[in-house]
C-alpha positions as CSV (number, residue, x, y, z in Angstrom):
1,M,-57.0,-30.1,19.4
2,R,-58.7,-29.0,22.5
3,Y,-55.3,-27.8,23.9
4,V,-54.8,-25.8,20.5
5,L,-58.3,-24.0,20.9
6,S,-57.8,-23.3,24.5
7,R,-54.6,-21.5,23.8
8,L,-56.0,-19.3,21.1
9,R,-58.4,-17.9,23.7
10,E,-55.7,-16.5,25.6
11,P,-54.3,-12.9,24.7
12,S,-50.9,-14.1,25.3
13,S,-51.0,-16.5,22.4
14,W,-52.0,-13.9,19.8
15,A,-49.1,-11.7,21.0
16,A,-46.8,-14.6,20.8
17,L,-47.9,-15.4,17.1
18,A,-47.5,-11.8,16.2
19,A,-43.8,-12.0,17.7
20,I,-43.0,-15.1,16.0
21,I,-43.8,-13.7,12.5
22,A,-42.3,-10.3,13.0
23,A,-39.0,-11.7,14.5
24,G,-39.1,-14.8,12.3
25,A,-38.8,-12.8,9.3
26,D,-36.2,-10.5,10.9
27,A,-34.1,-13.7,12.0
28,A,-34.5,-15.4,8.5
29,A,-33.4,-12.0,6.7
30,T,-30.4,-11.3,9.1
31,R,-29.6,-14.4,10.9
32,D,-29.5,-11.8,13.8
33,P,-28.9,-13.8,17.3
34,Q,-31.5,-11.3,19.1
35,A,-34.3,-12.0,16.8
36,I,-33.6,-15.7,17.0
37,G,-33.9,-15.3,20.7
38,V,-37.1,-13.4,20.5
39,C,-38.4,-16.3,18.2
40,V,-37.4,-18.7,20.8
41,A,-39.1,-16.7,23.5
42,A,-42.0,-16.3,21.6
43,V,-42.6,-19.9,21.0
44,L,-42.5,-20.4,24.6
45,G,-44.9,-17.9,25.0
46,L,-47.3,-19.7,22.7
47,V,-46.8,-23.2,23.9
48,L,-46.8,-22.5,27.6
49,P,-50.2,-21.5,29.4
50,E,-50.9,-18.4,31.3
51,R,-50.7,-18.9,35.0
52,Q,-54.0,-18.9,36.7
53,G,-54.6,-15.9,39.0
54,A,-51.1,-14.3,37.9
55,R,-51.3,-10.4,38.4
56,H,-50.5,-8.1,35.5
57,A,-48.8,-5.1,36.0
């Protein structure tokens, strides 16, 4: 539970959730391989923590 709460404090988690919802709806409706790939990438973005000290462009 602590891991989930710590992930929800990171902005990338919220962006990943939005991508999962949007691409998931598209993938479910069209079975588009690109939308499925976006879903997979978004799930990885949700599960993996941000690197400490990473520079943002």
